[in-house]
Structure formats: structure tokens, C-alpha cells
C-alpha positions as CSV (number, residue, x, y, z in Angstrom):
1,X,-89.1,93.1,-1.5
2,X,-90.9,91.0,1.0
3,X,-88.9,87.8,0.7
4,X,-85.7,86.3,-0.5
5,X,-87.7,84.3,-3.0
6,X,-89.1,87.5,-4.5
7,X,-85.6,89.0,-4.9
8,X,-84.3,85.8,-6.5
9,X,-87.2,85.6,-9.0
10,X,-86.7,89.2,-9.8
11,X,-83.0,88.8,-10.3
12,X,-83.5,85.8,-12.6
13,X,-85.9,87.9,-14.8
14,X,-83.4,90.8,-14.8
15,X,-80.6,88.5,-16.0
16,X,-82.9,86.9,-18.6
17,X,-84.0,90.3,-19.9
18,X,-80.4,91.5,-20.2
19,X,-79.4,88.3,-22.1
20,X,-82.4,88.5,-24.4
21,X,-81.8,92.2,-25.1
22,X,-78.1,92.4,-25.5
23,X,-77.3,89.0,-27.1
24,X,-80.4,87.6,-28.7
25,X,-81.7,90.6,-30.6
26,X,-81.2,92.3,-33.9
27,X,-80.4,95.9,-33.5
28,X,-80.1,98.9,-35.9
29,X,-79.9,102.5,-34.9
30,X,-83.7,102.9,-35.0
31,X,-85.0,99.3,-34.5
32,X,-84.4,96.5,-32.1
33,X,-86.1,93.2,-32.8
34,X,-85.8,90.9,-29.8
35,X,-87.6,88.9,-27.2
36,X,-86.9,90.7,-24.0
37,X,-90.7,91.4,-23.7
38,X,-91.1,87.8,-22.7
39,X,-89.0,88.3,-19.5
40,X,-90.6,91.7,-18.8
41,X,-94.1,90.4,-19.2
42,X,-93.5,87.2,-17.2
43,X,-91.8,89.1,-14.3
44,X,-94.7,91.5,-14.2
45,X,-97.3,88.8,-14.3
46,X,-95.7,86.9,-11.5
47,X,-94.5,89.8,-9.2
48,X,-96.9,92.5,-10.1
49,X,-96.7,96.0,-11.6
50,X,-94.4,97.6,-9.1
51,X,-91.7,94.9,-9.0
52,X,-92.1,94.2,-12.7
53,X,-91.4,97.8,-13.6
54,X,-88.5,98.0,-11.1
55,X,-87.0,94.8,-12.7
56,X,-87.4,96.2,-16.2
57,X,-85.8,99.5,-15.2
58,X,-82.9,97.8,-13.4
59,X,-82.4,95.4,-16.4
60,X,-82.2,98.4,-18.7
61,X,-79.6,100.2,-16.5
62,X,-77.5,97.1,-15.8
63,X,-77.6,96.2,-19.4
64,X,-76.2,99.6,-20.4
65,X,-73.6,99.5,-17.7
66,X,-72.4,95.9,-18.4
67,X,-72.8,95.9,-22.2
68,X,-72.9,99.5,-23.4
69,X,-73.9,99.9,-27.1
70,X,-74.2,103.6,-27.0
71,X,-74.5,106.5,-24.6
72,X,-77.0,105.9,-21.7
73,X,-80.3,107.7,-22.3
74,X,-82.8,107.8,-19.3
75,X,-85.8,107.9,-21.6
76,X,-85.4,104.3,-22.5
77,X,-85.3,103.4,-18.8
78,X,-88.6,105.3,-18.4
79,X,-90.0,103.3,-21.3
80,X,-88.8,100.0,-19.7
81,X,-90.4,101.0,-16.4
82,X,-93.7,101.9,-18.1
83,X,-93.7,98.6,-20.0
84,X,-93.3,96.6,-16.8
85,X,-95.9,98.7,-15.1
86,X,-98.5,98.2,-17.9
87,X,-97.8,94.4,-18.1
88,X,-98.3,94.2,-14.4
89,X,-101.4,96.3,-14.2
90,X,-103.1,94.4,-17.1
91,X,-102.0,90.9,-16.4
92,X,-101.0,90.3,-12.7
93,X,-103.6,88.3,-10.8
94,X,-105.9,88.4,-13.9
95,X,-107.2,85.7,-16.2
96,X,-104.6,85.8,-18.9
97,X,-106.7,85.4,-22.1
98,X,-105.4,86.0,-25.6
99,X,-107.6,89.1,-25.8
100,X,-106.2,90.6,-22.6
101,X,-102.6,89.9,-23.7
102,X,-103.4,91.5,-27.1
103,X,-104.8,94.6,-25.5
104,X,-101.8,94.9,-23.2
105,X,-99.3,94.5,-26.1
106,X,-101.3,97.0,-28.1
107,X,-101.2,99.6,-25.4
108,X,-97.4,99.1,-24.9
109,X,-96.9,99.1,-28.7
110,X,-98.8,102.4,-29.3
111,X,-97.8,104.4,-26.3
112,X,-94.3,103.1,-25.3
113,X,-92.8,101.6,-28.5
114,X,-94.2,103.8,-31.2
115,X,-94.8,106.9,-29.0
116,X,-92.1,107.3,-26.4
117,X,-89.3,105.2,-27.9
118,X,-89.7,107.0,-31.2
119,X,-89.5,110.3,-29.5
120,X,-86.4,109.3,-27.6
121,X,-84.8,108.1,-30.9
122,X,-85.7,111.4,-32.5
123,X,-84.0,113.3,-29.7
124,X,-80.9,111.1,-29.9
125,X,-80.5,110.9,-33.7
126,X,-81.8,114.4,-34.6
127,X,-84.1,112.8,-37.2
128,X,-87.7,113.9,-37.4
129,X,-90.2,111.5,-35.7
130,X,-91.9,111.0,-39.1
131,X,-88.7,109.8,-40.6
132,X,-88.4,107.1,-37.9
133,X,-92.0,106.1,-37.5
134,X,-92.4,104.2,-40.8
135,X,-89.9,101.4,-40.2
136,X,-90.9,101.3,-36.5
137,X,-94.6,100.9,-37.4
138,X,-93.8,98.1,-39.9
139,X,-91.7,96.3,-37.2
140,X,-94.6,96.7,-34.7
141,X,-97.1,95.3,-37.2
142,X,-94.9,92.2,-37.6
143,X,-94.0,91.8,-34.0
144,X,-97.5,92.4,-32.5
145,X,-98.9,88.9,-33.2
146,X,-95.6,87.3,-32.3
147,X,-95.6,89.1,-28.9
148,X,-99.2,88.2,-28.2
149,X,-98.8,84.6,-29.1
150,X,-95.4,84.1,-27.3
151,X,-96.6,85.8,-24.1
152,X,-99.8,83.8,-24.0
153,X,-98.3,80.4,-24.9
154,X,-95.2,80.8,-22.6
155,X,-97.4,81.8,-19.7
156,X,-99.9,79.0,-20.3
157,X,-97.0,76.5,-20.5
158,X,-95.2,77.7,-17.3
159,X,-98.2,78.9,-15.2
160,X,-98.8,75.7,-13.4
161,X,-95.1,75.3,-12.7
162,X,-94.6,78.8,-11.4
163,X,-97.7,79.1,-9.2
164,X,-95.9,77.4,-6.3
165,X,-92.9,79.8,-6.7
166,X,-95.0,83.0,-6.4
167,X,-94.7,84.6,-3.0
168,X,-98.1,84.7,-1.3
169,X,-97.6,88.3,-0.1
170,X,-96.4,90.0,-3.3
């Protein structure tokens, strides 16, 4: 953390992600439909892959400590870290086109959401991966265009306002 500004920006995104995950999402035992991806992606776009992944991991851990919904499972923290890392690697200091956002969301959807998170849920619930993958795949098909459009539109809307907040050395 090079500056106080970086820490404040990171903290704001952590708080936003916790709010979006814990209060503004629909959750079942095998699915969560929410908009925390907006906070994770914007934080990673602004601060880069390392700080974006740290913010996502910290948000996951703090969210579980402050608002526990079940037992803590570190696999989901790993998934959060990887999502922040991928968003940062693919979008930080890059031309954020709809195609680049779509590719980024596709990678996260396949490897993190459908791959790792389904594995973690299988381990927790004792259900076979194939029993979980169907509803999760349908949710991913529905959420994919929503995620791509929201990330792209929100970034285009706030990019000019945020550029002067971005620390020069992050």
C-alpha cells in the first residue's frame, strides 16, 4: 500500500463488496445471485491485480466474520482472490472494451464460478459436482451478459471521474 489514498480506495471497495454480497444478493445453498462482481472488478481495474485480489480476499473474510451465513470455508476466499487477480490482470491499465470484459468474465465464470466454487460446494454439501453444476450453469448463462454489460457500462460511466483518484504509483 503505497499511499493513504490507495488504502482508502481499497477500503471503500471492500465495504461495497461486503454490502453487495451480504445484503443485496439472493442466496440459496448452491447459488448466489448478486452484484459484488462490480466492486471486485472496479477495484481491480483501478488498483491492479495484486491489490484487487487482496481486497476481494479481505472482503470475503470480513464478510464472513461480520455477517456469518455458514461456517467459514477458505476455498471461497481463494476463489475471491483469483477473481480479483484475473480482473486485474485482464483489465488494469488496458483498453476496457466489451470484448475484453466478456473474455475476462468468461474466464472467471468457467474456472472460478463453475470450476472451483462448484468443487467447494460439493465438498461442503457432500453432493456430487454433477448434481450442482446444472443450476449453476443456468445461473452463469443468465448472469454472463449482465456481468459483461454492467462492468463495461459502469466503468465507462465512472472512468473519467475516477482517473484523478487513481494513485500514480499503483
